[in-house]
C-alpha positions as CSV (number, residue, x, y, z in Angstrom):
1,X,0.1,0.1,0.1
2,X,1.4,3.7,-0.6
3,X,1.7,6.2,1.7
4,X,-0.3,8.3,-0.5
5,X,-3.2,5.5,-0.8
6,X,-2.8,4.9,3.0
7,X,-3.2,8.5,4.1
8,X,-6.3,9.1,1.8
9,X,-8.1,6.3,3.5
10,X,-7.3,7.7,6.9
11,X,-8.6,10.9,5.6
12,X,-12.2,9.0,4.5
13,X,-11.9,7.7,8.0
14,X,-11.6,10.7,9.9
15,X,-14.2,12.3,8.1
16,X,-16.7,9.6,9.1
17,X,-16.2,11.3,12.4
18,X,-16.6,15.1,11.7
19,X,-20.1,15.1,13.6
20,X,-18.2,14.3,16.7
21,X,-15.8,17.8,16.1
22,X,-18.9,20.3,15.7
23,X,-19.7,20.2,19.3
24,X,-18.3,22.7,21.6
25,X,-15.6,21.3,23.9
26,X,-15.6,21.4,27.9
27,X,-12.5,19.9,28.7
28,X,-14.0,18.1,31.7
29,X,-17.8,17.1,30.4
30,X,-18.8,14.9,27.4
31,X,-22.6,15.3,26.7
32,X,-25.1,13.8,24.7
33,X,-28.5,15.6,23.5
34,X,-29.3,13.1,21.0
35,X,-29.6,9.7,22.2
36,X,-30.4,7.0,19.7
37,X,-30.5,3.8,21.0
38,X,-29.2,1.8,18.0
39,X,-26.3,4.3,18.2
40,X,-25.4,4.1,21.5
41,X,-22.3,2.9,23.2
42,X,-22.6,3.2,26.7
43,X,-19.9,5.4,28.9
44,X,-18.4,3.5,32.3
45,X,-18.4,4.9,35.8
46,X,-16.1,3.3,37.8
47,X,-13.5,3.4,40.9
48,X,-11.1,0.6,40.1
49,X,-13.6,-2.0,41.2
50,X,-17.0,-2.1,40.1
51,X,-17.9,-0.3,36.3
52,X,-21.4,1.0,35.7
53,X,-22.3,0.6,31.8
54,X,-24.5,3.5,30.9
55,X,-27.6,2.7,29.1
56,X,-29.9,5.2,26.8
57,X,-33.0,4.1,28.7
58,X,-33.9,6.1,31.7
59,X,-33.2,4.8,35.1
60,X,-31.7,2.1,33.6
61,X,-28.1,0.5,33.8
62,X,-26.7,-1.5,30.9
63,X,-24.0,-3.6,33.1
64,X,-22.6,-3.7,36.4
65,X,-19.0,-5.2,36.0
66,X,-16.9,-6.5,39.4
67,X,-12.8,-6.7,39.4
68,X,-11.7,-9.7,39.9
69,X,-14.9,-12.1,39.7
70,X,-14.5,-15.0,37.1
71,X,-16.2,-18.3,36.5
72,X,-15.6,-21.0,33.7
73,X,-19.0,-20.1,31.3
74,X,-20.0,-20.0,27.9
75,X,-17.2,-18.9,25.4
76,X,-14.3,-20.6,25.0
77,X,-14.2,-22.9,28.0
78,X,-12.1,-20.4,30.0
79,X,-12.8,-18.5,32.8
80,X,-14.9,-15.3,32.1
81,X,-15.9,-11.7,33.4
82,X,-19.5,-12.2,35.2
83,X,-22.3,-9.5,35.1
84,X,-23.2,-8.5,38.4
85,X,-26.2,-7.6,39.9
86,X,-27.8,-4.8,38.4
87,X,-28.3,-2.4,41.5
88,X,-28.8,1.0,39.7
89,X,-32.0,0.2,38.0
90,X,-34.8,1.9,39.1
91,X,-38.5,2.9,37.8
92,X,-40.1,6.0,38.4
93,X,-44.1,6.7,38.0
94,X,-45.9,10.0,38.1
95,X,-49.2,10.3,38.1
96,X,-49.4,6.5,37.4
97,X,-47.7,6.3,34.5
98,X,-44.1,4.8,34.1
99,X,-41.6,6.8,32.7
100,X,-40.1,5.3,29.6
101,X,-38.0,6.5,26.2
102,X,-41.1,7.5,24.5
103,X,-42.7,9.9,26.8
104,X,-39.8,12.4,27.6
105,X,-38.2,15.4,25.7
106,X,-34.7,16.9,26.1
107,X,-33.3,14.3,27.2
108,X,-29.3,14.8,28.4
109,X,-26.5,12.6,28.9
110,X,-23.4,13.5,30.8
111,X,-19.9,12.5,32.1
112,X,-18.2,14.5,34.6
113,X,-14.9,13.6,34.3
114,X,-13.7,16.2,37.4
115,X,-16.3,14.1,39.3
116,X,-16.7,10.6,37.7
117,X,-20.4,11.1,37.5
118,X,-22.8,10.7,35.2
119,X,-26.1,12.4,34.8
120,X,-29.2,12.0,32.9
121,X,-31.5,14.9,32.3
122,X,-35.5,15.2,30.9
123,X,-38.5,16.7,30.9
124,X,-41.8,14.6,31.8
125,X,-44.3,16.5,29.3
126,X,-46.2,19.4,31.3
127,X,-45.6,17.2,34.6
128,X,-42.0,17.3,35.8
129,X,-38.4,17.9,35.3
130,X,-36.2,15.0,35.9
131,X,-32.6,14.2,36.8
132,X,-30.1,11.4,38.3
133,X,-26.5,10.8,38.5
134,X,-24.8,8.0,39.8
135,X,-21.2,7.7,41.2
136,X,-18.9,4.5,41.7
137,X,-17.6,6.0,44.8
138,X,-13.8,6.2,44.9
139,X,-13.2,6.1,48.5
140,X,-15.4,2.8,48.9
141,X,-14.5,-0.1,46.4
142,X,-17.7,-1.9,46.0
143,X,-20.1,0.6,46.5
144,X,-22.0,3.1,44.4
145,X,-24.6,6.2,44.7
146,X,-27.6,7.4,42.2
147,X,-28.9,11.1,43.4
148,X,-32.2,11.5,41.9
149,X,-34.2,14.7,41.8
150,X,-37.5,15.3,40.6
151,X,-39.2,19.2,40.1
152,X,-42.3,19.4,39.9
153,X,-44.5,21.5,36.9
154,X,-47.9,20.9,38.6
155,X,-49.5,18.8,41.3
156,X,-48.2,15.6,41.0
157,X,-47.6,12.0,42.5
158,X,-44.6,10.0,42.7
159,X,-44.0,6.1,42.9
160,X,-40.4,5.5,42.6
161,X,-38.8,2.0,43.3
162,X,-35.0,0.4,43.3
163,X,-35.5,-2.6,41.2
164,X,-32.6,-5.7,41.9
165,X,-32.2,-7.9,38.9
166,X,-29.9,-11.0,38.6
167,X,-28.1,-11.2,35.3
168,X,-29.4,-15.0,33.3
169,X,-25.9,-16.4,33.8
170,X,-26.7,-16.7,37.3
171,X,-28.1,-19.5,39.0
172,X,-29.8,-19.9,42.5
173,X,-31.1,-16.8,43.4
174,X,-32.2,-15.8,46.7
175,X,-33.5,-12.7,47.4
176,X,-34.1,-11.1,50.8
177,X,-35.7,-8.0,52.5
178,X,-34.9,-6.9,55.9
179,X,-35.6,-3.0,57.8
180,X,-33.1,-2.2,60.9
181,X,-35.2,-0.1,63.0
182,X,-33.6,2.1,65.3
183,X,-34.7,4.9,67.5
184,X,-32.6,7.0,64.9
185,X,-33.2,5.8,61.5
186,X,-35.1,3.3,59.5
187,X,-32.8,1.2,57.2
188,X,-34.3,-0.8,54.2
189,X,-32.4,-3.2,52.7
190,X,-33.1,-5.0,49.5
191,X,-30.6,-7.7,48.9
192,X,-30.1,-10.8,46.8
193,X,-27.3,-13.6,46.2
194,X,-26.6,-15.9,43.8
195,X,-24.1,-18.7,42.4
196,X,-21.5,-17.7,39.7
197,X,-22.5,-20.3,36.6
198,X,-20.5,-23.6,38.1
199,X,-20.9,-22.4,41.6
200,X,-17.3,-21.1,41.8
201,X,-18.1,-17.9,43.0
202,X,-21.2,-16.5,45.5
203,X,-22.3,-13.0,44.2
204,X,-24.2,-10.5,46.5
205,X,-25.8,-7.5,46.4
206,X,-28.0,-5.2,48.6
207,X,-29.0,-1.5,48.4
208,X,-31.0,1.2,50.4
209,X,-32.8,4.6,50.0
210,X,-31.3,7.3,51.3
211,X,-34.1,9.8,52.1
212,X,-33.6,13.4,52.8
213,X,-36.8,13.7,55.4
214,X,-36.2,13.9,59.3
215,X,-36.1,10.7,60.6
216,X,-40.2,9.5,61.3
217,X,-41.4,11.6,58.5
218,X,-39.5,9.9,55.3
219,X,-41.4,7.9,53.1
220,X,-43.2,4.5,54.2
221,X,-41.3,1.7,51.8
222,X,-42.5,-1.5,50.8
223,X,-41.1,-4.6,49.1
224,X,-42.4,-6.8,46.1
225,X,-41.4,-10.1,44.8
226,X,-41.6,-10.6,41.1
227,X,-40.2,-13.4,40.4
228,X,-36.5,-15.8,41.3
229,X,-34.8,-13.0,39.4
230,X,-36.2,-10.0,40.1
231,X,-37.5,-8.2,43.3
232,X,-37.7,-4.4,44.1
233,X,-38.8,-2.2,47.3
234,X,-40.5,1.4,46.7
235,X,-42.0,4.4,48.0
236,X,-44.8,6.6,46.9
237,X,-45.0,10.9,47.4
238,X,-47.3,13.6,46.5
239,X,-45.2,16.7,45.4
240,X,-47.1,20.4,45.0
241,X,-46.1,22.6,41.9
242,X,-42.8,23.7,41.8
243,X,-41.3,21.7,44.4
244,X,-38.1,19.4,44.6
245,X,-37.9,16.2,45.8
246,X,-34.4,14.4,46.1
247,X,-33.7,11.1,47.2
248,X,-30.8,8.7,46.7
249,X,-30.0,5.2,46.5
250,X,-26.7,3.6,48.0
251,X,-25.6,0.1,47.5
252,X,-22.8,-2.5,47.1
253,X,-21.9,-5.5,45.3
254,X,-19.1,-8.1,46.1
255,X,-18.1,-11.4,46.1
256,X,-16.6,-14.5,47.8
257,X,-13.9,-13.8,45.3
258,X,-13.3,-10.4,47.4
259,X,-14.4,-11.4,50.9
260,X,-15.2,-14.8,53.1
261,X,-19.0,-14.0,53.5
262,X,-20.5,-11.9,50.9
263,X,-23.9,-11.6,51.7
264,X,-23.5,-10.0,55.1
265,X,-20.5,-7.6,53.9
266,X,-22.9,-6.6,51.1
267,X,-25.5,-5.5,53.6
268,X,-22.7,-3.8,56.3
269,X,-21.3,-2.1,52.8
270,X,-24.9,-0.7,52.3
271,X,-25.8,0.3,55.9
272,X,-22.4,2.2,56.3
273,X,-23.3,4.1,53.2
274,X,-26.9,4.9,54.8
275,X,-25.2,6.0,57.6
276,X,-22.4,8.0,56.6
277,X,-25.4,10.2,54.5
278,X,-25.2,11.5,50.5
279,X,-23.1,14.6,51.2
280,X,-20.5,12.7,53.1
281,X,-20.3,9.7,50.9
282,X,-19.9,12.5,47.8
283,X,-17.2,14.7,49.7
284,X,-14.9,11.5,50.4
285,X,-15.5,10.5,46.9
286,X,-14.8,13.9,45.0
287,X,-11.6,14.4,47.9
288,X,-10.3,11.3,46.3
289,X,-10.8,12.5,42.3
290,X,-9.1,15.8,43.3
291,X,-5.8,13.8,44.6
292,X,-6.1,11.7,41.2
293,X,-6.6,14.7,39.0
294,X,-3.5,16.3,40.3
295,X,-1.6,14.1,37.9
296,X,-2.8,15.2,34.6
297,X,-2.2,16.2,31.1
298,X,-3.5,20.2,30.1
299,X,-2.9,21.0,26.4
300,X,-3.1,24.5,25.7
301,X,-4.7,25.4,22.4
302,X,-6.8,22.2,21.2
303,X,-9.8,21.7,23.5
304,X,-11.3,18.7,21.4
305,X,-7.6,16.8,22.0
306,X,-8.1,18.1,25.5
307,X,-10.9,17.0,26.2
308,X,-10.2,13.7,24.4
309,X,-7.3,13.0,26.4
310,X,-8.9,13.6,29.7
311,X,-11.2,11.2,28.8
312,X,-8.4,8.5,28.2
313,X,-6.9,9.3,31.2
314,X,-10.1,9.2,33.1
315,X,-10.3,6.0,31.9
316,X,-7.5,4.4,33.0
317,X,-8.0,5.9,36.6
318,X,-11.6,4.6,36.3
319,X,-9.9,1.1,35.8
320,X,-7.0,0.5,37.9
321,X,-7.5,0.9,42.0
322,X,-4.2,1.1,44.0
323,X,-3.7,-2.1,46.9
324,X,-5.7,-4.7,44.8
325,X,-3.1,-6.6,43.0
326,X,-6.0,-6.9,40.3
327,X,-4.5,-5.5,36.5
328,X,-7.0,-4.7,33.7
329,X,-8.0,-6.2,30.7
330,X,-8.0,-4.5,27.4
331,X,-11.9,-3.1,28.0
332,X,-11.0,-2.2,31.7
333,X,-14.8,-2.2,33.3
334,X,-16.8,-1.5,30.8
335,X,-18.1,-4.3,29.8
336,X,-17.3,-8.3,29.3
337,X,-14.7,-7.2,26.5
338,X,-12.0,-9.8,26.1
339,X,-13.9,-12.2,28.9
340,X,-11.9,-9.5,31.1
341,X,-8.6,-11.3,30.9
342,X,-5.2,-9.5,31.1
343,X,-2.9,-9.8,28.4
344,X,0.3,-7.6,27.5
345,X,-2.6,-4.5,26.5
346,X,-1.6,-4.1,30.7
347,X,1.7,-4.0,30.5
348,X,2.8,-2.7,27.8
349,X,0.2,-0.1,26.5
350,X,-1.8,1.2,29.7
351,X,0.8,0.9,32.7
352,X,3.5,3.1,31.7
353,X,0.9,6.2,31.5
354,X,0.0,5.2,35.0
355,X,3.5,4.7,36.3
356,X,4.8,8.3,35.5
357,X,1.3,9.8,36.8
358,X,0.5,7.2,39.7
359,X,2.8,5.0,40.6
360,X,0.9,3.4,43.5
361,X,-1.8,2.9,40.8
362,X,0.5,1.3,38.8
363,X,1.9,-1.3,41.3
364,X,-1.7,-3.0,41.5
365,X,-0.9,-4.1,38.4
366,X,2.7,-6.1,39.2
367,X,1.7,-6.9,42.0
368,X,-1.3,-9.2,40.3
369,X,1.6,-10.6,38.2
370,X,3.6,-11.7,41.6
371,X,1.0,-13.0,43.2
372,X,0.7,-15.7,40.2
373,X,4.6,-16.1,39.7
374,X,3.9,-19.7,41.2
375,X,1.4,-20.8,38.5
376,X,4.0,-18.9,35.7
377,X,6.7,-21.5,37.1
378,X,4.4,-24.2,36.3
379,X,3.7,-23.2,33.0
380,X,7.4,-23.2,32.1
381,X,7.5,-26.3,33.4
382,X,4.7,-27.8,31.4
383,X,6.7,-26.2,28.3
384,X,10.1,-27.7,28.8
385,X,11.5,-24.4,29.9
386,X,13.2,-23.1,33.2
387,X,11.9,-20.0,35.0
388,X,8.6,-18.4,35.0
389,X,6.7,-18.1,31.7
390,X,3.7,-15.9,32.1
391,X,0.6,-16.9,30.2
392,X,-0.9,-14.8,27.2
393,X,-4.3,-14.3,28.6
394,X,-4.7,-14.4,32.8
395,X,-7.7,-14.1,34.8
396,X,-8.1,-15.2,38.5
397,X,-5.5,-17.7,38.9
398,X,-2.4,-16.7,36.9
399,X,-3.1,-20.0,34.2
400,X,-3.4,-20.0,30.9
401,X,-7.0,-18.2,29.8
402,X,-6.4,-18.5,26.1
403,X,-8.9,-20.1,24.2
404,X,-7.4,-23.0,22.9
405,X,-8.1,-21.6,18.6
406,X,-6.3,-19.0,19.6
407,X,-2.6,-20.0,18.7
408,X,-1.1,-17.0,21.0
409,X,-1.8,-19.1,24.3
410,X,0.8,-21.5,23.4
411,X,3.1,-19.2,21.6
412,X,2.5,-15.2,22.1
413,X,5.8,-15.5,24.9
414,X,6.6,-12.2,24.8
415,X,4.1,-11.7,27.2
416,X,6.9,-13.1,29.8
417,X,9.7,-10.3,29.1
418,X,6.5,-7.5,29.0
419,X,5.8,-8.2,32.4
420,X,9.7,-8.5,33.4
421,X,10.2,-5.0,32.1
422,X,6.9,-3.3,34.1
423,X,8.6,-4.7,37.0
424,X,12.0,-3.3,36.2
425,X,10.1,0.2,35.5
426,X,8.4,0.1,38.5
427,X,11.6,0.1,40.1
428,X,13.3,2.7,38.0
429,X,10.5,5.1,38.6
430,X,10.4,4.8,42.0
431,X,14.1,3.5,43.1
432,X,12.4,1.4,45.6
433,X,15.1,-0.8,46.3
434,X,13.0,-2.8,49.0
435,X,10.3,-3.4,46.2
436,X,13.0,-4.7,44.3
437,X,14.6,-7.1,46.4
438,X,11.0,-8.8,47.6
439,X,8.9,-8.0,44.9
440,X,10.6,-7.2,41.6
441,X,13.9,-9.4,41.7
442,X,11.8,-12.6,42.5
443,X,10.0,-11.5,38.5
444,X,13.2,-10.5,36.9
445,X,15.1,-13.8,38.1
446,X,13.1,-16.5,37.0
447,X,12.0,-14.6,33.6
448,X,15.7,-13.9,32.6
449,X,15.9,-18.0,33.4
450,X,13.0,-18.5,31.1
451,X,15.0,-16.6,28.3
452,X,18.4,-18.5,28.9
453,X,16.3,-21.6,28.8
454,X,14.1,-20.7,25.6
455,X,16.8,-19.7,23.2
456,X,18.4,-21.9,20.7
457,X,22.1,-21.9,20.3
458,X,23.0,-22.3,16.9
459,X,26.6,-20.3,17.1
460,X,27.2,-17.0,18.3
461,X,25.1,-14.4,17.3
462,X,22.9,-16.9,16.6
463,X,21.0,-17.5,19.9
464,X,17.5,-17.8,18.1
465,X,14.3,-17.7,19.8
466,X,12.0,-19.7,17.2
467,X,8.4,-20.6,16.8
468,X,6.5,-17.6,18.2
469,X,3.4,-15.8,17.7
470,X,5.0,-12.4,16.9
471,X,3.9,-9.1,18.6
472,X,1.8,-8.4,15.0
473,X,-0.6,-11.2,15.7
474,X,-0.3,-11.5,12.1
475,X,2.6,-13.9,11.9
476,X,2.3,-16.4,13.2
477,X,4.7,-18.9,14.4
478,X,7.9,-17.6,13.1
479,X,11.5,-17.3,14.0
480,X,13.6,-14.4,15.6
481,X,10.3,-11.7,15.6
482,X,11.8,-8.4,16.4
483,X,9.6,-7.4,19.1
484,X,9.7,-10.6,21.1
485,X,13.6,-11.0,20.6
486,X,14.3,-7.1,22.0
487,X,11.9,-7.9,24.6
488,X,13.7,-11.1,25.7
489,X,17.3,-9.0,25.4
490,X,15.8,-6.1,28.0
491,X,13.9,-8.8,30.3
492,X,18.2,-10.2,30.8
493,X,19.6,-6.9,30.9
494,X,17.2,-5.6,33.5
495,X,17.7,-9.0,35.6
496,X,21.4,-8.4,35.5
497,X,21.0,-4.8,36.5
498,X,18.5,-5.4,39.3
499,X,21.3,-8.7,40.7
500,X,23.9,-5.9,40.9
501,X,22.1,-3.1,42.8
502,X,21.2,-5.8,45.3
503,X,24.3,-7.0,45.5
504,X,23.9,-10.2,44.2
505,X,26.1,-12.0,41.6
506,X,23.8,-12.1,38.6
507,X,24.1,-15.4,36.1
508,X,26.5,-14.8,33.5
509,X,24.7,-16.5,31.3
510,X,22.1,-14.0,30.9
511,X,24.4,-11.1,29.2
512,X,25.8,-13.8,27.1
513,X,22.4,-14.6,25.9
514,X,21.3,-11.3,25.8
515,X,24.3,-10.7,23.4
516,X,23.9,-13.2,21.1
517,X,20.1,-12.6,20.4
518,X,19.8,-11.2,16.7
519,X,17.6,-8.5,15.7
520,X,17.8,-9.0,11.8
521,X,17.5,-6.7,9.1
522,X,16.2,-6.7,5.4
523,X,18.4,-5.8,2.2
524,X,17.1,-2.2,2.5
525,X,18.5,-1.9,5.9
526,X,14.8,-1.9,7.6
527,X,14.9,-3.9,10.5
528,X,13.2,-7.3,9.9
529,X,10.2,-8.5,11.7
530,X,10.8,-11.6,11.7
531,X,13.1,-14.3,9.9
532,X,10.6,-14.8,6.9
533,X,8.9,-10.9,6.8
534,X,9.2,-9.8,3.2
535,X,7.0,-6.8,3.3
536,X,3.2,-7.8,4.2
537,X,0.9,-6.1,5.8
538,X,1.2,-6.3,10.1
539,X,-1.6,-6.0,12.3
540,X,0.1,-3.8,15.0
541,X,3.4,-1.9,16.0
542,X,5.9,-4.7,16.0
543,X,9.3,-3.3,15.0
544,X,9.0,0.0,15.9
545,X,8.4,-0.7,19.9
546,X,12.4,-1.3,19.5
547,X,12.9,2.4,19.4
548,X,10.3,2.4,22.1
549,X,9.9,1.6,25.0
550,X,13.1,-1.2,24.6
551,X,15.8,1.5,23.1
552,X,17.2,-1.3,21.2
553,X,17.6,0.8,18.5
554,X,18.7,4.2,19.1
555,X,19.8,5.8,15.7
556,X,17.6,8.1,14.5
557,X,18.1,7.5,11.2
558,X,17.3,4.0,11.7
559,X,14.2,4.8,13.8
560,X,13.7,6.8,11.1
561,X,13.7,4.5,8.0
562,X,11.7,1.5,10.1
563,X,9.2,3.9,10.8
564,X,8.8,5.0,6.9
565,X,8.8,1.1,5.9
566,X,6.3,0.0,8.3
567,X,3.6,3.0,8.8
568,X,3.0,1.9,5.4
569,X,2.0,-2.0,6.3
570,X,-0.5,-1.2,8.3
571,X,-4.1,-1.6,6.7
572,X,-6.9,0.8,7.0
573,X,-9.3,-1.7,8.9
574,X,-8.9,-4.1,11.6
575,X,-6.2,-3.1,13.5
576,X,-6.3,-1.5,16.9
577,X,-5.7,1.9,18.1
578,X,-1.9,1.7,19.7
579,X,0.2,1.3,16.5
580,X,-0.6,5.3,15.4
581,X,0.2,6.2,18.7
582,X,3.6,4.5,18.6
583,X,4.3,6.1,15.5
584,X,3.4,9.5,16.8
585,X,5.4,8.8,20.1
586,X,8.5,8.4,18.0
587,X,7.7,11.2,15.6
588,X,7.4,13.6,18.3
589,X,10.6,12.5,19.7
590,X,12.6,12.7,16.3
591,X,11.3,16.6,16.3
592,X,8.3,16.1,13.2
593,X,5.6,17.3,15.4
594,X,3.1,17.9,12.6
595,X,3.5,14.2,11.2
596,X,3.4,13.2,15.2
597,X,-0.2,15.4,15.4
598,X,-1.1,13.4,12.3
599,X,-0.7,9.9,14.1
600,X,-1.9,11.1,17.0
601,X,-5.3,11.9,15.7
602,X,-5.7,9.0,13.5
603,X,-4.6,6.7,16.4
604,X,-8.1,6.8,17.7
605,X,-10.4,9.6,16.0
606,X,-11.6,6.7,13.3
607,X,-12.2,4.7,16.7
608,X,-14.7,7.2,18.4
609,X,-18.3,6.0,19.1
610,X,-21.7,7.9,19.6
611,X,-22.1,9.7,22.1
612,X,-19.6,10.1,24.4
613,X,-16.5,9.5,22.2
614,X,-15.8,5.9,23.3
615,X,-12.7,4.3,22.1
616,X,-13.5,1.1,20.1
617,X,-10.6,-1.2,19.4
618,X,-10.6,-0.7,15.9
619,X,-11.6,1.8,13.2
620,X,-15.4,1.3,13.1
621,X,-15.3,-1.4,16.0
622,X,-17.8,-1.5,18.0
623,X,-16.4,-3.3,21.4
624,X,-15.5,-0.3,23.4
625,X,-14.1,0.7,26.1
626,X,-10.5,0.0,24.6
627,X,-8.3,1.1,27.5
628,X,-5.4,-0.5,25.4
629,X,-5.6,1.9,22.9
630,X,-6.1,4.8,25.7
631,X,-3.1,3.8,26.9
632,X,-1.4,3.9,23.9
633,X,-2.3,7.7,23.2
634,X,-1.2,8.7,27.2
635,X,2.1,7.3,26.0
636,X,2.5,9.4,22.8
637,X,1.4,12.3,24.8
638,X,3.8,12.0,27.8
639,X,6.8,10.3,26.6
640,X,6.3,11.3,22.9
641,X,5.3,15.4,22.6
642,X,6.0,15.8,26.7
643,X,9.4,13.9,26.3
644,X,9.2,12.0,29.6
645,X,11.8,9.0,29.9
646,X,12.0,6.4,32.0
647,X,15.7,5.6,32.5
648,X,17.3,3.2,35.7
649,X,17.8,6.4,37.4
650,X,14.3,7.9,37.3
651,X,12.0,9.6,35.3
652,X,13.8,12.6,32.8
653,X,12.7,15.0,30.0
654,X,14.3,14.3,26.2
655,X,13.6,16.6,23.4
656,X,10.1,17.1,21.9
657,X,8.4,18.8,19.6
658,X,4.7,19.8,19.6
659,X,2.3,20.5,16.8
660,X,1.7,23.6,15.5
661,X,-2.1,23.8,16.9
662,X,-0.8,23.5,20.6
663,X,0.8,26.5,22.7
664,X,1.8,24.3,25.5
665,X,1.7,20.9,27.2
666,X,2.2,20.6,31.0
667,X,2.3,17.3,32.8
668,X,1.4,17.6,36.4
669,X,2.0,15.1,39.6
670,X,4.7,13.0,37.8
671,X,6.2,10.4,40.0
672,X,6.7,9.6,43.5
673,X,7.7,13.5,43.8
674,X,4.7,14.8,41.6
675,X,7.0,16.9,39.4
676,X,5.6,19.1,36.8
677,X,7.1,19.0,32.9
678,X,6.6,21.9,30.6
679,X,6.7,21.9,27.0
680,X,5.8,25.2,24.9
């Protein structure tokens, strides 16, 4: 494909999203006033544990996803993410009529990224104006809150209900209703519990109303059992014309993957939220998000790019949580995409942006791998290798979870080096030698042992790594893949450096092997993707990743030569969003701000879906939210345009070039020292 044809197709792709570009851009709020159910891709409110995905229907939530909850069912005979109880669905009757999508006007939905709040508002005829806002509370990992406000235009009667519904895949559903009556409060608990499809997990959810009336004057709550999978609690109230009434629903969802007694704990957490009260819940939620946003990226001169970058950063923050030892899947908490499994998407694409901005959150991703190190050692043993071999797809236990029809499971071995590289970079950014000794070193040494046993020693300079699936996954069962070989070398070098820092004697074979792993070239001097590569189209970046992040190739002439070749080998469809982000990053470092900007825009504009500009994996794709792509694009901002560079001594800033459209780029809250970096 010629460069001219490639660029023309990119232009056509960008033209399809011009309607997105016509809206006025608030840097923190994404609004939708045209809600078309057939062209609606929900946006997620999450706190790193619970993800709530929006719906075009009033008072409905599409999905509730809980991190770390997997069971074997359905797709591929492997563990899958589970839909959790939908604990925020409700209904509202006005004068005996149920509010639905057809009876309302002036519908507006809005995500406030600064507050991590989703709000919907509408008019119900000449009777009322209604709005509701829900939050996945940042300070309470298993708890959510929804605020509902009704302003009467004339005298009306209200009937409101919280509906608890079990997803179809769950079994042995049991529903409970309990009232706890104390002198100062009455707590009405709507609770459900069920077993996951195989019975492996118990899933539980509970919620309660939070009323604004003084105790003793709040509405009377009535429980109704509908069927085994659904029950509700409801109340009624009258409003006078001009009167505004507000109530809230607080709820908690938790499983036996998170707690030994999830049924009682769900109710305890809901009671805790009830007695904290709405104002305190929102105060602490906002305080937590204010702290996160101290690490931010500010673009001067391009409001739409600013909003888009905030959205990407918001999603990475939403899908990750400090202190959990959990790691996000490619789609984060936005649904069941990729079964919720953990791939290289975490270590190579999402992790670096979080590592420089919020290292304490990035640590959860490395801790996830460390806790599954023994499973990786068993995996290496089963394949005849030494050390630790991490699975291509990982879920709860750390065993291989790739469906058997995908060859990436047995053969995409670079994941092991990706994990090790992430561990080494955590030390590089934090300089935490105790962490390196206790967590980093066990990962680095075991993965280095893997590569020393994985290479085939066919003579000096020919320690070949044969029969792998490349980072470019269209290249299956090839030899000496550029990315795999460079990643293995980086792994071996990092393990050696870690040993020296800890006063240990490194295995001398590690550097010997690293020095003999080949990186191949074609006759034209371009780095060869693998031993039998001859210019075919590629699914995603591979060779270009040798310049960043591995620094295997450092000569600007070679970097540019490889870019010029491989940027014309990316088809316009069916390829993931990260590739153009790598091109943008490298061109910004090479001083070509305009070409970097072009690839920055190409990396995501054709992938956006309405009405909230959520990123799909591919151009024209329909599986948002693609957190992997967001991570790659954020790296183009931080390490490309921003010039940040992770070195063994910490984060430094190198030369980079902004596009003419941007007056300045400011990155705040970087690294443990929360430093600020500016590019003009």
